[in-house]
Each structure stands twice: as structure tokens, then as C-alpha cells.
C-alpha positions in Angstrom: 0.0 0.0 0.0 1.2 3.5 -0.8 1.4 5.9 2.1 -1.2 8.6 1.6 -0.6 11.8 3.8 -3.5 13.9 5.2 -4.7 16.8 3.0 -3.4 19.4 5.5 0.0 17.9 5.2 0.3 18.4 1.4 2.7 19.2 -0.1 5.2 19.9 2.6 5.2 16.5 4.3 4.9 14.4 1.2 8.7 14.2 0.8 9.3 13.2 4.4 6.5 10.6 4.2 7.9 9.2 1.0 11.3 8.8 2.7 9.8 7.1 5.7 7.6 4.6 3.8 9.1 3.7 0.4 6.9 2.6 -2.4 6.7 -1.2 -2.6 6.2 -2.7 -6.1 3.7 -5.5 -5.8 5.3 -7.4 -8.6 9.0 -6.8 -7.7 11.2 -9.8 -8.3 12.8 -11.6 -5.3 16.4 -12.5 -5.6 17.4 -16.1 -4.5 21.0 -17.1 -4.4 22.1 -20.5 -5.4 25.7 -21.4 -4.4 28.0 -23.4 -6.6 31.4 -24.8 -5.5 34.0 -26.6 -7.6 37.7 -26.3 -8.4 37.8 -23.3 -10.7 41.6 -23.1 -10.5 44.3 -25.9 -10.7 44.4 -29.1 -12.7 40.7 -29.8 -12.3 39.6 -26.4 -13.3 38.1 -27.6 -16.5 35.9 -30.0 -14.6 34.9 -27.3 -12.1 34.1 -24.9 -14.8 32.0 -27.6 -16.5 29.9 -27.9 -13.3 29.6 -24.1 -12.9 28.4 -23.8 -16.5 25.7 -26.5 -15.8 24.5 -24.5 -12.8 24.6 -21.2 -14.8 22.5 -22.7 -17.6 19.9 -23.9 -15.2 19.6 -20.5 -13.5 19.3 -18.9 -16.9 16.5 -21.3 -17.9 14.6 -20.8 -14.6 14.8 -17.0 -14.9 13.5 -17.2 -18.5 10.5 -19.1 -17.1 9.8 -16.4 -14.5 9.2 -18.9 -11.8 6.7 -17.7 -9.1 7.1 -18.9 -5.5 5.2 -17.5 -2.5 3.2 -15.2 -4.8 6.3 -13.5 -6.1 8.5 -13.8 -9.3 11.9 -15.3 -8.3 15.1 -14.2 -9.9 17.8 -16.8 -9.2 21.4 -15.6 -8.8 24.6 -17.6 -9.1 27.0 -17.4 -6.2 30.0 -19.4 -7.5 33.0 -20.2 -5.3 36.4 -21.9 -6.0 37.5 -24.5 -3.5 40.6 -25.4 -5.6 39.9 -29.1 -4.7 41.3 -28.3 -1.3 39.5 -29.5 1.9 40.5 -26.5 4.0 39.5 -24.0 1.3 36.2 -25.9 0.9 35.3 -25.2 4.5 36.1 -21.6 4.2 34.0 -21.0 1.1 31.2 -23.1 2.6 31.0 -20.6 5.5 31.1 -17.7 3.0 28.1 -19.1 1.2 26.3 -19.4 4.5 27.1 -15.8 5.2 25.9 -14.9 1.7 22.5 -16.4 2.7 22.3 -18.8 -0.2 19.1 -20.9 -0.4 21.0 -24.0 -1.5 24.4 -25.2 -2.8 25.3 -27.3 -5.8 28.6 -29.0 -5.0 31.2 -29.6 -4.0 32.6 -31.5 -7.0 35.2 -33.6 -5.1 34.7 -36.1 -2.3 37.6 -34.6 -0.3 36.0 -31.2 -0.3 32.3 -32.3 0.0 32.8 -34.3 3.1 34.2 -31.5 5.4 32.0 -28.8 3.8 28.8 -30.8 4.3 28.9 -30.3 8.0 28.9 -26.6 7.6 25.8 -26.7 5.4 24.1 -29.2 7.7 24.7 -27.1 10.8 23.0 -24.1 8.9 20.2 -26.3 7.5 21.2 -25.4 3.9 20.6 -28.2 1.3 23.7 -29.3 -0.5 23.5 -31.4 -3.7 26.8 -32.7 -5.1 26.8 -33.4 -8.8 29.8 -35.7 -8.7 31.3 -36.5 -5.2 31.1 -40.2 -5.0 32.7 -41.3 -1.7 30.0 -43.2 0.3 31.1 -41.5 3.5 29.5 -38.3 2.4 25.9 -39.5 2.8 26.8 -42.0 5.5 27.2 -39.1 8.0 23.5 -38.9 8.5 23.0 -35.2 7.5 19.4 -34.7 6.3 20.5 -31.8 4.1 23.1 -33.6 1.9 22.2 -35.2 -1.5 24.1 -36.9 -4.3 23.1 -36.9 -8.0 25.1 -39.9 -9.1 26.0 -43.4 -7.9 28.5 -43.7 -5.1 31.9 -45.5 -5.2 30.6 -48.7 -3.6 28.7 -49.1 -6.9 31.4 -47.7 -9.1 34.2 -49.8 -7.5 32.1 -52.9 -7.7 31.5 -52.4 -11.4 35.2 -51.6 -12.2 36.5 -54.6 -10.3 33.9 -57.0 -11.6 34.2 -55.8 -15.2 37.9 -56.2 -15.2 37.9 -59.8 -14.0 34.8 -61.2 -15.6 34.4 -59.2 -18.8 38.0 -58.3 -19.7 39.4 -61.5 -18.2 42.1 -59.7 -16.3 42.4 -61.8 -13.2 45.7 -60.3 -12.0 45.0 -56.6 -11.2 47.2 -53.7 -10.0 45.5 -50.7 -8.4 46.9 -47.1 -8.2 45.2 -44.2 -6.4 46.0 -40.5 -5.8 45.4 -40.6 -2.0 42.5 -38.2 -2.1 39.2 -39.2 -0.4 37.9 -39.9 -3.9 40.9 -41.8 -5.2 41.7 -44.0 -2.2 38.0 -44.6 -1.4 37.3 -45.8 -4.9 40.5 -47.9 -5.0 39.4 -49.7 -1.8 36.1 -50.6 -3.3 37.8 -51.8 -6.5 40.0 -54.1 -4.5 37.1 -55.7 -2.7 35.3 -56.2 -6.0 38.3 -57.8 -7.7 38.7 -60.3 -4.9 35.0 -61.0 -4.8 35.0 -61.7 -8.5 37.8 -64.3 -8.1 40.7 -62.0 -9.2 44.0 -61.2 -7.4 45.4 -57.8 -6.5 49.1 -58.2 -7.4 50.0 -54.6 -6.6 48.5 -51.7 -4.6 50.4 -48.4 -5.2 49.7 -44.7 -4.9 50.9 -41.2 -5.6 49.1 -37.8 -4.9 46.8 -35.6 -6.9 49.9 -33.6 -7.8 52.1 -36.5 -9.0 53.4 -36.2 -12.5 56.1 -38.8 -12.5 54.7 -42.3 -12.1 57.8 -44.3 -13.3 58.8 -45.8 -10.0 55.2 -46.9 -9.3 54.9 -48.3 -12.8 58.2 -50.1 -12.6 56.9 -51.9 -9.5 53.7 -52.7 -11.2 55.5 -54.1 -14.3 57.4 -56.6 -12.2 54.0 -57.9 -10.9 52.8 -58.5 -14.5 49.2 -57.6 -14.1 46.6 -58.2 -16.9 44.7 -55.1 -15.8 45.5 -51.8 -14.0 43.0 -49.5 -12.3 43.8 -45.9 -11.8 41.7 -43.8 -9.5 42.6 -40.1 -9.8 42.2 -37.1 -12.0 42.5 -37.0 -15.8 45.8 -35.1 -15.8 47.4 -37.7 -13.7 45.8 -40.5 -15.6 47.1 -39.2 -18.9 50.7 -39.0 -17.5 50.3 -42.5 -16.1 49.1 -43.9 -19.4 52.0 -42.2 -21.3 54.6 -43.5 -18.9 53.1 -47.0 -18.9 53.4 -47.0 -22.7 57.1 -46.0 -22.4 57.8 -49.0 -20.1 56.1 -51.3 -22.5 53.3 -52.3 -20.2 50.5 -54.0 -22.2 47.9 -54.3 -19.4 44.3 -53.0 -19.9 44.0 -49.7 -18.1 40.7 -48.6 -16.6 40.2 -45.2 -14.9 37.5 -44.0 -12.6 35.1 -41.2 -13.4 37.3 -38.3 -12.6 39.4 -39.3 -15.6 36.5 -40.1 -17.9 36.9 -36.9 -19.8 37.9 -35.6 -23.2 40.9 -34.0 -21.5 42.3 -37.4 -20.6 42.2 -38.3 -24.3 43.8 -35.1 -25.4 46.6 -35.2 -22.8 47.4 -38.9 -23.2 47.8 -38.5 -27.0 49.4 -41.5 -28.7 49.1 -43.5 -25.5 45.4 -43.9 -26.1 44.3 -47.2 -27.6 41.6 -49.9 -27.3 43.1 -51.1 -24.0 42.0 -47.9 -22.3 38.7 -47.8 -20.4 36.9 -45.6 -17.9 33.7 -45.4 -15.9 31.1 -42.7 -15.5 29.0 -42.4 -12.4 25.9 -41.8 -14.4 24.2 -42.6 -17.6 25.6 -41.7 -21.1 24.3 -38.9 -23.2 22.3 -41.2 -25.4 20.3 -42.5 -22.4 19.6 -39.1 -20.8 16.0 -38.1 -21.7 17.1 -34.6 -22.4 20.7 -35.4 -23.2 21.0 -34.6 -26.9 19.3 -31.2 -26.5 21.3 -30.3 -23.4 24.7 -31.2 -24.9 23.9 -29.1 -28.0 22.6 -26.1 -26.0 25.6 -26.3 -23.7 28.0 -26.3 -26.6 26.2 -23.3 -28.2 26.1 -21.4 -24.9 29.6 -21.9 -23.7 31.6 -22.7 -26.9 33.0 -25.9 -25.4 31.7 -29.5 -25.1 30.5 -31.0 -21.8 33.4 -32.4 -19.9 31.7 -34.6 -17.3 28.9 -33.8 -14.9 27.4 -30.5 -16.2 24.0 -32.2 -16.8 23.9 -33.4 -13.2 24.8 -29.9 -11.9 22.0 -28.6 -14.1 19.5 -31.1 -12.7 20.6 -30.3 -9.1 19.5 -26.7 -9.5 16.2 -27.9 -11.1 15.6 -30.2 -8.2 16.0 -27.4 -5.7 13.7 -25.2 -7.7 11.1 -27.9 -7.9 11.2 -28.5 -4.2 10.9 -24.7 -3.6 7.8 -24.6 -5.8 6.3 -27.7 -4.1 6.8 -26.0 -0.7 5.8 -22.5 -2.1 8.9 -21.2 -0.3 12.5 -20.5 -0.9 13.3 -20.9 2.8 15.8 -23.8 3.0 14.2 -25.1 6.2 10.7 -25.1 4.6 11.6 -26.6 1.2 14.1 -29.2 2.5 11.4 -31.9 3.3 10.1 -31.5 -0.2 13.5 -32.0 -1.6 13.9 -35.3 0.3 10.6 -36.5 -1.0 11.2 -35.2 -4.5 10.2 -37.3 -7.6 10.8 -35.7 -10.9 12.2 -36.2 -14.4 15.3 -34.2 -15.3 17.7 -33.9 -18.2 19.6 -36.9 -16.8 16.5 -39.0 -16.0 14.5 -39.8 -12.9 15.5 -37.9 -9.8 14.6 -39.5 -6.5 16.7 -39.7 -3.4 16.8 -42.4 -0.8 16.7 -42.0 3.0 20.5 -41.2 3.0 20.2 -38.6 0.2 21.8 -40.9 -2.4 20.3 -41.1 -5.9 18.0 -44.1 -6.2 19.0 -46.6 -8.9 22.3 -44.7 -9.7 23.9 -46.0 -12.8 27.6 -46.7 -13.8 28.6 -46.5 -17.5 31.6 -48.4 -18.7 33.5 -46.8 -21.6 36.2 -47.8 -24.0 38.5 -45.6 -26.1 38.1 -45.8 -29.9 38.2 -43.5 -32.9 39.4 -40.6 -30.8 36.6 -40.6 -28.2 35.1 -42.5 -25.3 32.5 -45.1 -26.5 29.8 -46.4 -24.2 30.0 -50.2 -23.7 27.4 -50.9 -21.1 25.3 -49.3 -18.4 25.0 -51.1 -15.0 22.2 -50.1 -12.7 
């Protein structure tokens, strides 16, 4: 309502009245911030930017639709932060997003950053949906505000180990990880699966997420004569690992986890790439996403680069939050959180439903093989 001064006051007190009671536009947009956290610097920056672009595209689509919640048109705003794939930085930026009063957070991209940051969001009651952090410890903490868009590493590790032994007939396996929460956690699950499938782990080695020289590790592995090698680390490290394995004349089949299942791995590995190179994706391939073809084309047009990895899942994470807000008719995290936990919707990537831990129900793992300059989908395991 506009303040209407008494007639005796006109016009002298009109100015003061206007200053005291500002005009309120009945149809003014309400700004709602969505946080996004991923490594935007460092060796995983291309993956982090991929996630950020997915969130950005979702926000642009929502704003184009002029979504109304609580009787008001909502303008979603992106609050993007760089955690540099560092756990301590992740905690710092998580607190910044809380201070920025975000309504929800998409991220973090890595398990090592998601796990410590999740407590910050949980204490504040802010929903956090990671598009790609796969360590099972994340959702095992019991936080009601933490969600995951893809299958976890119990599932991924089981698929990798079983596929190597039973499908690729590599009964002697070497496993190498980068000692991150992601890399070591996935490697542990692979080891269990190899043994359960009747295989033997002949070597278990590791470096760090900064290692570039793998020659000593590979020399040890070569002496063990494995038929298959599993590498659980980033795509930059995986590419260096593949090149150095080739120099040593190692002929084993090499399968990498999802953090290396990118075009970047192929580019960096160069001539080391051949039909003995495999990777897994914690999700479904583009061809099996209901909105995959349209999304990948729109993404390329909008940002001028192809999707690297989990941008579609980051996009769907935003859409899931928005759907929960609409169902609750509120952007208040404490109000819409129960709707998010009970959510059932169809997104670009497929059906979105979370279990009681916050994990994606029926999360899939896609096995890929290199050929003709690209990753080719071999099978999807649900």
C-alpha cells in the first residue's frame, strides 16, 4: 500500500512521508542465491568450470520461465566459489556461502571437499546437492540436508573390479590411487570387487593428486605382470600415467575412474590412447539421458566448449532445488528441504529420486572404451 498523507500535510510533508515509507512494487522480483562450489583453478579447473556452467545454464532457464514462489516472481542468482579441490578451502568457502545467505548449494565437486563442507551446510540447514562427489562417507554421515546426484563409489568400484575380472578376463590386477578421499576410497572398493570376482590384486600403489612422475610406481607394477590396471585419480594424472606405462612397454588393460573419464584425458594422453583404455562414468551416457541430446547441444552453443563430465547433473541439481521450492511454495531452506527429500521428478539426466540417506536411487555406472578418438559407451550397469 502507498502511504497517503493527510490533506493538511500536502505538499510539505509528502517528501518526508515518502522517505519514511518507500513505495513497494507489488510485482517486484525476489532474488534467491544458489551457491556453486567446484575447483575453478588448478588441474581440475576444466571439470569445475563444467559444473559451474551447468548451474549457470539452469539458472538462466529458470529466470526465463519467471518462476513464481510465494506469490512473487523469483530471480535466481549464481554465487560461485572456488575451493581449488582443497578441503580447508572448501570449509572456508562453505562458510562464505552461508554468510551470503544462499538458499542451497550445488557441489562440492570432489569427495575430499564435499565431506568436510557438508557439516557446515548441515549445521546451517542449507541443502547441498553434489553433482559428482562419489565417496560413500558423504551421505553416511546422516545429515538430512546432503544429497548426491550420481551413484557412489561402492557401486562404481564394484562395477570396475567385476568388469575387469569377468568381462576383460584380467584376473591379475594392479590398483593405483592418488590418496584423495575420492581416489583412495574408490580404490578400496575396487580391491574388494576384484577379490569377490575371483581375481587377485598383485600390486596396490599410490601417488598424490599432484604426482606427474609415475615411473617408480609403474616399474613396481610391471614386475608384478598384471593383466589389468585400475587408476583412480584425476584426468591429468591418468594421462601422464598412461603415457609412462606405454614407455615402459606395459601392455595391461587400463581402466580409470570417473574423474578421468573426460575428453581432457584423451587429449593429454595423446598417442598412449588405444583400445586397451577404459573408464567409468558415475551416471548414464548422453544417449540414455531423456534430455541429453538437446542439453549437450545447448551447452556447446552457450559456452563454446563441449560438456566435460557432470554439467548435466549440476543442471539437474538446480532444477531439483527449484522444484522443491515450488512444491513448498517457499525459498526458505528449512521449509523446502522436506520437499527435496521427497522429490520425484524427471530431469535432463533422467528420474530424480533420493533415498533416505540422500543418495540417488538406482544410480547407474557407465563403462566406456576408447576408440576413434573418443570414449565409446559399452554398457550401463544399474
